[in-house]
C-alpha positions in Angstrom: -30.7 7.8 6.2 -27.9 6.3 4.2 -28.6 5.4 0.6 -26.6 2.9 -1.5 -26.3 1.8 -5.1 -25.7 -2.0 -4.8 -25.1 -3.6 -8.2 -27.2 -0.9 -9.8 -30.1 -1.2 -7.3 -31.2 1.4 -4.8 -30.8 0.3 -1.2 -31.1 1.8 2.3 -28.2 1.0 4.6 -29.2 0.0 8.1 -26.9 -1.6 10.7 -24.3 -2.2 8.0 -26.7 -4.1 5.7 -28.5 -3.1 2.5 -32.3 -3.1 2.2 -33.4 -3.3 -1.4 -35.9 -0.4 -1.8 -37.9 -1.9 -4.7 -38.5 -5.1 -2.8 -39.1 -3.5 0.6 -41.6 -1.0 -0.8 -43.3 -3.8 -2.9 -42.8 -1.8 -6.0 -43.9 1.6 -4.8 -40.3 2.8 -5.7 -38.2 1.4 -8.4 -34.7 -0.1 -8.3 -32.9 2.6 -10.3 -31.0 4.9 -8.0 -31.5 7.8 -10.4 -35.3 7.8 -10.1 -35.5 8.4 -6.4 -34.6 12.0 -6.5 -37.6 12.7 -8.7 -39.9 11.4 -6.0 -37.8 12.5 -3.0 -40.4 13.8 -0.6 -42.7 10.8 -0.9 -39.7 8.5 -0.5 -38.6 10.2 2.7 -42.1 9.7 4.2 -42.0 6.0 3.3 -38.5 5.5 4.6 -39.4 7.2 7.9 -42.3 4.8 8.3 -40.6 1.7 7.2 -39.3 -0.2 10.2 -37.6 -3.1 8.5 -34.0 -4.0 9.3 -33.7 -7.3 7.5 -31.0 -6.2 5.0 -28.4 -8.2 3.2 -24.6 -8.1 3.5 -22.8 -6.4 0.6 -19.2 -6.1 -0.6 -17.9 -2.5 -1.0 -16.8 -3.6 -4.5 -20.5 -3.9 -5.4 -21.2 -0.3 -4.7 -21.9 2.2 -7.5 -22.3 5.9 -7.3 -25.5 6.8 -5.3 -26.3 9.4 -8.0 -25.8 8.1 -11.5 -27.3 10.3 -14.2 -27.5 13.9 -13.0 -28.9 16.4 -15.4 -26.5 19.1 -14.1 -23.1 18.7 -12.4 -21.6 21.8 -10.8 -18.1 22.1 -9.4 -16.7 24.9 -7.3 -13.1 25.9 -7.7 -10.8 27.4 -5.1 -13.4 27.1 -2.4 -11.2 26.4 0.7 -9.2 29.1 2.3 -6.2 26.9 2.5 -6.4 25.9 -1.2 -6.7 29.5 -2.3 -3.6 30.3 -0.2 -1.5 27.4 -1.6 -2.3 28.7 -5.1 -1.4 32.3 -4.0 -4.9 33.5 -5.1 -7.0 36.1 -3.4 -10.3 34.8 -1.9 -13.0 35.1 -4.5 -16.1 37.2 -4.0 -18.4 34.7 -5.7 -18.1 31.0 -6.3 -16.0 29.9 -9.3 -18.1 27.4 -11.2 -17.3 24.8 -13.8 -18.7 21.4 -14.7 -17.6 17.8 -14.9 -19.3 15.8 -17.6 -21.5 12.9 -16.6 -19.6 10.2 -18.3 -16.8 10.7 -15.8 -19.0 9.5 -12.9 -18.1 6.1 -11.4 -18.5 4.3 -8.1 -16.5 4.6 -4.9 -14.1 1.7 -5.3 -12.6 1.7 -8.8 -9.6 1.4 -11.0 -8.7 4.5 -13.0 -6.6 4.5 -16.1 -4.4 7.6 -16.1 -4.3 9.4 -19.5 -1.0 11.0 -18.6 1.5 11.1 -15.8 0.0 14.4 -14.4 -3.2 13.2 -12.7 -3.9 15.0 -9.4 -6.2 14.3 -6.5 -8.9 16.6 -5.1 -11.0 15.3 -2.2 -14.4 16.9 -2.2 -17.7 17.0 -0.3 -20.5 16.4 -2.8 -24.1 17.7 -2.3 -27.0 16.1 -4.2 -30.2 18.1 -4.8 -33.4 16.5 -3.6 -35.9 19.3 -4.3 -36.0 21.8 -7.2 -34.3 25.0 -6.0 -34.9 28.3 -7.7 -34.0 31.6 -6.0 -33.6 29.8 -2.7 -32.1 31.7 0.3 -29.2 30.2 2.1 -31.3 29.9 5.2 -33.6 27.5 3.4 -31.0 25.6 1.3 -30.6 22.5 3.4 -34.3 21.7 2.8 -33.4 21.3 -0.9 -30.4 18.9 -0.4 -31.1 15.2 -0.5 -27.8 14.4 1.1 -24.0 14.5 1.1 -21.5 12.1 -0.2 -17.8 11.9 -1.1 -16.3 12.8 -4.4 -12.9 13.0 -6.0 -12.4 15.8 -8.6 -9.6 14.0 -10.3 -7.7 16.4 -12.6 -5.3 16.0 -15.5 -3.1 19.1 -15.1 -1.5 19.2 -18.6 -4.7 19.7 -20.5 -6.1 21.9 -17.7 -3.4 24.6 -18.0 -2.3 24.1 -21.6 -1.5 27.5 -23.3 -2.8 29.7 -24.6 -5.9 29.4 -22.4 -8.4 29.8 -21.0 -7.9 26.8 -18.7 -9.7 23.6 -19.7 -11.2 22.8 -16.2 -14.2 20.8 -17.4 -12.5 18.6 -20.0 -9.3 18.0 -17.9 -11.5 16.8 -15.0 -13.8 14.6 -17.1 -11.7 11.7 -18.3 -13.4 8.3 -17.7 -13.5 7.5 -14.0 -12.5 11.0 -13.0 -15.6 11.6 -10.8 -15.8 8.7 -8.3 -18.7 9.3 -5.9 -19.8 7.3 -2.8 -19.9 5.1 -0.9 -23.3 6.3 0.4 -25.6 9.3 0.2 -26.2 10.5 3.8 -29.1 12.8 4.6 -28.2 16.1 6.4 -30.2 15.1 9.5 -27.7 12.3 10.2 -24.9 14.8 11.1 -24.5 16.8 14.2 -23.4 19.7 12.0 -23.4 19.0 8.2 -21.4 22.2 7.7 -18.3 21.0 9.7 -17.0 17.6 8.7 -13.5 16.2 8.5 -12.3 15.6 5.0 -9.1 14.2 3.6 -7.3 11.7 1.4 -4.2 9.6 1.5 -2.0 7.8 -1.0 -1.1 4.5 0.7 -0.4 5.5 4.3 0.7 9.1 3.4 -1.9 11.8 4.2 -2.1 14.3 1.3 -5.1 16.4 2.4 -6.8 16.8 5.7 -9.1 19.6 6.6 -12.7 20.4 7.7 -15.6 21.6 5.6 -15.9 24.5 7.9 -12.9 26.0 6.0 -15.1 26.3 2.9 -15.2 29.9 1.6 -18.7 29.3 0.3 -20.7 26.8 2.3 -23.3 24.4 0.8 -26.2 26.7 1.6 -24.4 29.7 0.1 -23.5 27.7 -3.0 -27.2 26.7 -3.4 -28.3 30.3 -3.0 -25.8 31.5 -5.6 -26.5 28.9 -8.2 -30.3 29.0 -7.8 -30.2 32.7 -8.3 -29.0 32.1 -11.8 -30.7 28.8 -12.9 -32.9 26.1 -11.4 -31.2 23.3 -9.5 -33.0 20.0 -10.4 -33.6 16.9 -8.3 -30.6 14.7 -8.7 -28.2 17.4 -9.6 -24.7 17.1 -8.2 -22.5 19.8 -6.6 -18.8 19.2 -6.1 -18.0 21.8 -3.4 -14.3 22.3 -3.7 -11.1 20.8 -2.3 -8.8 21.6 0.6 -5.1 22.4 0.4 -2.6 19.7 -0.3 -3.1 18.9 -4.0 -0.1 17.7 -6.0 -0.1 20.5 -8.5 0.6 23.1 -5.8 3.5 21.1 -4.1 7.2 21.8 -4.5 8.2 19.7 -6.3 4.9 18.8 -7.9 3.6 15.3 -7.0 1.1 13.4 -9.1 -0.5 10.0 -8.9 1.7 7.0 -10.0 1.1 3.7 -11.6 0.0 1.2 -8.9 -0.9 3.7 -6.2 -4.1 3.6 -4.2 -5.9 6.8 -3.2 -8.3 6.6 -0.2 -10.7 9.5 0.4 -12.7 10.0 3.5 -15.3 12.3 5.0 -16.5 12.1 8.6 -19.9 10.4 8.9 -20.0 9.3 5.3 -17.2 6.7 5.0 -14.3 6.1 2.6 -13.7 5.3 -1.0 -10.6 4.0 -2.8 -9.3 4.4 -6.3 -6.5 2.3 -7.8 -4.4 4.0 -10.6 -2.8 2.4 -13.6 -0.8 3.9 -16.4 -2.3 4.1 -19.8 -1.0 1.3 -22.0 1.1 2.6 -24.9 -0.4 2.1 -28.3 
C-alpha cells in the first residue's frame, strides 16, 4: 500500500491515482492523515478488502508529508558505515539518537529558506510507527512499522558545531522546512527487501549521495529494538534512520547548498522529492 497526503487529505495511491480515504470508506476513516496511525490495524484490514481503483489524478505539488503531527521524532546520527568513515569516527556500539522538532516537518516538494550559507543535505530513510512498540525484539520490529518514506535531515552546520559545545544537533536541524518527508508512505510488504534499498540525492544533475540502506550500521529493526527498550514508540512516531556518506560538511573543500539550487532525493520503491533553496532575505 502507498499512502498519500493530498491537499491535507489522506489518500491511497493506486495506479498512479489518489483514492480519497474518507470518501471511499464512507466516513469509516477520517480525512486527517495523522489519525490513521491511531487506527492502523483496522485500516489495514479495510484497505485490503477495498477493491476500488477509481482514484483521481494529482499534482506532486499538492502532496504534503504522509505523517504530519508525530508525538515523537527520533533521528539516528552516524548510522551508515561510509558516513562514519568520512567523519573519521569509529563505528558506534549503540545508536546515536537526537530529535528534530515537529515544526520542521514539511511536504516532499517545497521551497526552503536557508537561515545561513551553511545548510547541508542528508538523505534519509524514514520509518513511521504503526503499532505501539515497547520492549520489542528486532525479529518482531517490522510488525510495528506502518511504512517507509523519504526524508531529508537538512542541517545548518554553524549552529550545530558552534563552540563551546555540546553540539546543537536538534536545533540546527529544526529550522522551518528542515524535515521534508514524502512523497508516499509505503508499507514494508511492498518491497522485496525493505532492508536493502537504494538511497541518494543530487543537486541539479550532480549526484551527492548514493548508497544502499543495507549499509546501515543499525537497521530499522535494531533501531526499534533499541529505542523501545528505553521508552514506548507510539503510533505515528517518526524515525529518521541516518544518512550515507557524501554530505557537504565532510567534503574538502566543504560544499553547502546555494541560493537557487534544487535538491532531489530518492529511495528505491518510494519515489523522489525535491527541495528548492533560497537565501534568507537581509533585514
